[in-house]
C-alpha positions, 0 to 999 in steps of 0.5 A, spaced: 171 640 443 168 637 448 161 640 451 159 642 458 154 637 461 147 640 464 148 634 470 153 634 475 157 627 475 157 626 467 163 629 466 166 622 465 162 622 458 163 628 454 159 630 448 163 632 442 161 635 434 162 631 429 159 632 421 153 628 418 156 629 411 153 627 404 160 627 400 168 627 402 168 636 400 163 636 406 167 632 411 173 636 408 169 643 409 167 641 416 174 639 418 178 645 415 173 650 418 173 647 426 181 646 426 182 653 423 178 656 429 184 654 433 180 650 439 185 649 443 186 656 445 179 655 448 179 647 450 185 644 454 183 637 452 184 639 444 191 638 440 194 644 437 194 641 430 194 646 425 191 645 418 196 641 414 194 644 406 200 640 404 197 633 406 190 635 403 194 636 396 198 630 397 191 626 398 187 629 393 193 627 388 193 620 389 189 616 385 185 611 389 183 612 396 183 605 400 178 604 406 179 598 411 174 595 415 175 590 420 168 586 421 171 582 427 177 581 431 175 574 432 173 575 439 168 580 440 162 579 435 159 587 434 151 587 434 152 590 427 155 585 424 151 579 428 144 583 425 146 584 418 148 576 418 156 577 416 159 574 422 158 567 425 
């Protein structure tokens, strides 16, 4: 959900809400709570996407969660990767 800015001309860079969480349960709670508020009724830029309990249950029953991280695409060295000495 975008927020209005206090200065004219900053409409091109909308601010957003995002969670800072310690656990996957916290992220789940945040996401479900926000989606169940049906923000698309008030903000035209939000896609109308209902919470899908079936998908949540299916993911919870999976044995492993895999997350992929692409450190670089070979064309651009990201400053974070360079700082850690991961690339190059």
